N, C-alpha and C positions, 0 to 999 in steps of 0.2 A: 740356675734359676730361670734362665731364658728357655731352656729345653722344656721346663714345666709350663712356661707361658705358651710355647708353641703347641704343646699337647692340649692345653685348655682351649686355645684358639681353634684348633682342629675339631675338638669336641663340640664347641659352641657353634661352629659353622655347620657341622653335620646335623646337630639337633634342629637347627633352623631350616635346613634343606634336606631333611630326611626323605627316604623313599616314599613314606606314607603321606607326606605333606603335599599340599597343592603346589603346582609350579609357581614360583615367584620370580619377579623381575630381578635380574642379577644386580649385585651391588656395583655402583660406580667406583672408581679408584679411591675417592675420598672416603666413601662409606666403608669400603674394605679396610682401609688404613685405620679408620676410627675403631672398627671392631677389633682389629689386632691390638691396637694401643690399649683399649679398655681391658681386653683379656690379659694382656701382659701386666697391667697395673693390678688387676684383681688377683692375679696369681701370686703376688708377693705376700709372703706370710712370715711372721716373726721367727718361726723355726728354720727358715731358710738361712739364717745367719749363724746357726750353730752356737749360739751364746756369745758370739763375738760382738761386743758393744760398739767397737770402733766402726766396724762395717755397717752395723745397723744404723748408727748415727749419720753415716755418709748418705745412706738411702733416705733417711728422714729429711736431711737438709736438701737433697735433690727434689723430694716431693714438695717441700715448701717452695722451692724455686719454680717448680712446675706450676703450682697453683697461682703464684704471682704472675706468671707469664700468660696463663690461659684466661684469667679473670680480667674483665674490663675494669677501668678505674672506678666506675660507679659500683660494680659488684664488690670491689675491695672496700669501698667506703661503706656500703650497705652492711657488709660483714662486721666491720669495726663498730659502727654506730647503732645498728639495729638488731643484728643477730646475737652477737656475743653477750650483751647485757641481759637479754631475756633468757638465754640458755643458762647463764649462771644463776639467774633468779629461780628458774625451775629446779636446778640442782640443789640450791640452798633450801627451797621450800620442802623438797623431799627429805633433806637432812633434818629439818625442823620437826617434821612429823614422824621421824624414825623409820621411814620406809626402807631406805637402803640397808640399814642394819637388820631389820626384820626379814627382808627379802633374801639377803645373803645367808641368814641363819637357816631359812627353810629351803631356799633354792627352787629351781624349776620354773617352767613356763606358767604364767598366771594370766587370768582374765582381769579386766579392770575391777570387777566386783571383788575378786580375790585380793587384789592389791589394796583396795579400800580397807579391807579387814586388817591389813598389816599396818595401818596408820594410826597414830595417836598424838593429838586428837584426830577423830575421824574426819577424813576429807570427803567433800561432796564428789560423787562419782564423775559427774561431767567436768568438774574442775580438774580432777586427776587425768581424765581422758585427754583434755586439751594440753595439759603439760606433757603427757607421754607421747602425744603425736609429735610435739616439738622435739622431745628428746630422741625419739626414734628417727626423725629426719636427720639428726646430727649423730646418729650411731652410738648414742649413749646406751640405749636399749634396742632390742630387735623386735620389730613388729612382725608377728607370724601370721596373723589373720585379723579380721575385724575385732577390736577390743581385746586382743591377746598379745602378750609380750614375753620375750625371753630376756634374761639378764645377759650382759656382756662381761668380759673380763674387767672392763673399767667400772661398770656399775657394781659388780661384786666386790671390787677393791674398795669402793667408797664405804660399803657396809662392813668391811673387814678392818677392825681397828688396828690390827697389827701392821697394815700397810701405811698408815698415817695419811692416806689420801683424803679422808674426811677432814682431818685436822688441817691439812693444807688449804682445802676449800674454805673452811671456817675462818682461818687466819686472813684470807682474802676479804671475806665479808666483814670481819672485825676491823681491819686496818688498811690493807693494801688498796682496796677499791676507793675508799674515802679519800686517802691521800693522793691517789692518782687523779681523782676528780678535782681536788683543790689545787694541784700543783701549778696549772697555768696562772691562776689568780695570784698565788703566792709569789711566783717568779716575777710577775708584773709589779707586785708590791716592793720587790727588791730592785726595781729598775733593771731587771734581767742580769743581775750579778749572780755569780755562782754561790749557792748557799754553803755556809761553813759553820753555822752555829748549831751544836748538837742539842741545845736546851730549848731555845726559842726558834722554832723552825716550821716547816710545812706541816709536820704531824701535829705539833701543838696548835697550829692555826686551825686544823680540821677537827681536833679532839674537843668534845663538849666541855671538858674541864681544863682545857689548855695544857694538857700533859704531853710530854714528849713520848717517844715510842717506848722506851724502857720503863718510864714511870707508869705508863698505862698498863704494861704487863705486870708490874708489881702490885698495882691496885686492883686488877681484874683477874681473878683466877681462871676464868673461862678463856680469856685472851691468852694468858700465860700457857695454858694447856694446849691450845691450838698452835701457838707459835713454836713451842717446844716440840710438838709432834711434827710440825712442818720441817723444822731443822733436822730432826732425826731422819725423816724420809729423804731430805735433800742430801744429807751426808751419806746415807746408805746407797743412794743412786750413783754416787761418784766412785772413781777408782780408789780403792784403799791405798793409803799413802805408803804402806809397806810394800806395795807392788811397784811403786814409783822410785823410792829411795832404797838403796842397798843397806838395809838395817843390819845385815849379818856382819858387814865390815865395821859398822858403827859399834856393834856389840863386841867385836874382837878387840877393840881398843879401850873398852870400858873397864873401870875399876870398881868391881862389885864385891870384892872380898871383904870390904869394911861396911857393907850395906849402903854403899853410896847409891844415889838414884841413877837410873838409866835414862828414863824419859819422863818429863813433866809436861802434861797436856794442859796448857793454859786456856781457860775458857772453853773446856772440852765438852760442854753440855752434858749429856747423860752417859758419855763414855764409849761411843762407837770407835773412835780413832785409837784410843789407848788399848781397847780390847783387840784391835787388829795386831798390835805389837805382841800381846800375850799369845794370841793364836799362832803367830809365826815363831815365837820363842817361848814355848810352854814351860821350859825348865828354868826360866829366869827366876832369881830369888824373890820371895815375897818382900814387898816394900820398895822394889826397884822401879815400879811404875806408879805414877802419881796423877790423879785426875783432879783438876781444880776448876771450880766455878762458884757462883754465888750460892749462899746457903739454901735458897728455895729450890735450886736445881739439884744440888748435891743430895738433898733430902729425898729426892725421888729417883736418883740414879741407882741402877741395879747392876753392879759390876762384880767380877770375880773377887774372891777374898784376897787374892794376891795383889790386887790393885788398891792403893790407898786413895780414898775419896776425901778430898780436903776442901773446905769452904775457904775461898780466898777472893778478894777484890783486887783485880790485876792493876788497878791504879795506885795500890799501896805497894811498898817494897816486897819483893819476892822472898818468901820465907825459906824456900828450898834452894840451897846453894850448892854449887859444884856438880850439878847433874851433867851427865854425858850429853844429853840433848834436851832442849826446850822446844816445844811444838805448839804452833798456833794454826788452827784451821778456820778460815773465814771469820777471823776476829778483827784484824786490823782494818778490813774493808768497812767495818761498822763505824769507823771514827775518822774525823778530819785529821790533818797532819799533826796539829799540836797535841791532840790527845793520843794519837798513835805513837808519837815520839815519847810521851811520858811512859806509856806501856813498855816500849822497847828499852828505854833507859833502865827501868826497874828490872827488866829481864837481863840486860847486859851486866848490871851490877851484881847479879847472882851467879854469873857465868865464871868459869875458870879459863883464863887466857891460855891458848894452845891445846885445850882439852875439850871444852864445852862447845857444842854446836847449837845454832838456832835454825829450826826448819819452819818456814812460813808457807802454808798451803793456801794459796789464794789465786784469784784471777790475775794474770799478767796480760793486759790488753795489747794486742798486736798493733803496730802502727797503721796497718790497713787491714780490711777484711775481717774485722771482729764479728763474732757469731751472734745470732739472735740471743742465745743464753747469756753471753758476756755483756752485750749492750743492754739487755733488759735488766740484768742485775745492777749495772752501773747507774741507770736512771732510777731504779727502785731505791738504791742506797741514797741517792740525792733526795728523793721524795720522802723517804721515811726518816732519814737520820742526818741529812746534810753531809753525807759522806760520799765516797766514790770508789770505783775500781781504779787501778793504777797501771801505767805503762812500765816497761822495764826501766826506762830512765827515771821515772817517778819513784819506783821502788829503790833504785840505787841511791838516789838523793835522800830518801826518807831514812834508810838504814845507815847511811854514812853520817847523817846528822845525829844519830843516836850512838855513834862510836862503834859501828859494826861495818864489816865489809862482806860483800857477796862473794862466795866461793864458786857457786854453780847454780844454774837454773835446771831443774829436773822437770821435763815436760810430761804432763799427763797424757797417756795414749788417747784419751777421749778428746784431747785438745780443748778442754774447758778451763782448767786451772794449771798452775805449775807449782812445784815446790821450790822455794828459794832457800838454798843452804847458805848460812852466814856464820861468821865468827867474830870475836873481838878484833877490832882493827889494830 
C-alpha cells in the first residue's frame, strides 16, 4: 500500500513542478510533509485489502483516531451538533422523494435538472442544488462541475434495496434519532439510575402513543419494514457464525438418523444465520434446521425448503426439544437480565444434558478499550430497549443463573462480537 502512496506522491509532485510550469517557490519541510501525508491517505482504496475485512477495519479505526487527533475540540463539536444532523436530513429528504432509487436505476452523471426529473413529488431545482452541495462536501455524491454530479458507491447503495442501506437510514429516522434526542431528559427523570424496564422506558417516553420499541414495530408496518431491513444488513455485515465455530465437529456428534433437529435459530429474523449452516452443510437432511421468530417475520422469510420456518414467541416454552444446538444472534442484548433469564430457561428446558449446546452470538464488552461499534450498540440498547451489552463476567452470571455453564468463548475475527458456547450445568 505504501509503495502505491509513494508513486502517487511522486506523480503529484511532478505534476505540480513539471517542466512546462512556471518556477515556483520550493516547499518548506512542513508543506512537503503535508503533501506526502495527503497523497498517502488519498492512495488508500478498498481493494488494497484484498477482501480482508479484519485488515480493512484496522485501517478504518486508525482513520477515526486520526480525525480525532487533527480536529480541534470546536471542530469536533461542530461536527456532532451542526454537520451530522443536516447531512442526515438531506439524505432522508432524497429518500422521501425517491431520488436515490431512481438514480441507482438509471445510473450515470447527472445535472441538477436531470436529477429533478427523477424526484416524485418534484423538488424545486435550487432546493436540490443546495442539498447536493452539502452531500458533495461530505462525499455522498461527487461534484464533477457546476450543477453536475456523479453517484458514489454509497449513494448507489441507498438506491439499491438489496443492500438495505435505505432501510437502515429510514429506521434511524423512525426511531433511533428520536430516542437519542430524548435520552438525556429520560435519564434525568430516573435520577440517573440505569434503565431496566422494557415496557415503560425511553422509547415509550419519546413515542407519540407511548409505545415501547417492539410495540411500535407491530403497530407500524413501515417501521417494521425498515427495522427488519436494518437487521438483515447488520447481520450480513458481520462474520458468519459458521466461520467462527467449528460446526463440522458439532455435526459429527449429531443424531440425525431419527430426524432430530441439528440447529434451532431462535429469534433468527429472516434466516441469514440458519442459511449459513445449510450453505456449509448442504447435504444435511430436511427438517434438521429450524428458523424461529414472530409470525409477522416468519411470514416474509424466504429460506430454502430444507429449513423449517416456525412462528414462535421465545418467552413461551421452546417446542423443539433435543436439538444438537440452539442458536441466538443479537437476541439477548435486546432484553434486561430478568427477561433474558426467562428466555434462557425456556431454552435450557428443551436441551438434552450432555448433548445439546447453546451458542449465543453477541457482543462481549472488553474490560477496557471497547470499540466504537460496541459502545454505540450498548448505549443504543439502553436508549431503545432499557437493555445493554454485557461483559464476560456479566454473561457468565446471566447464563449461570439460568442453569447453564460457559464452555468456550469463540472470538469473531472482526473483534465485534463473540460466540459463547454453553451447555446445561
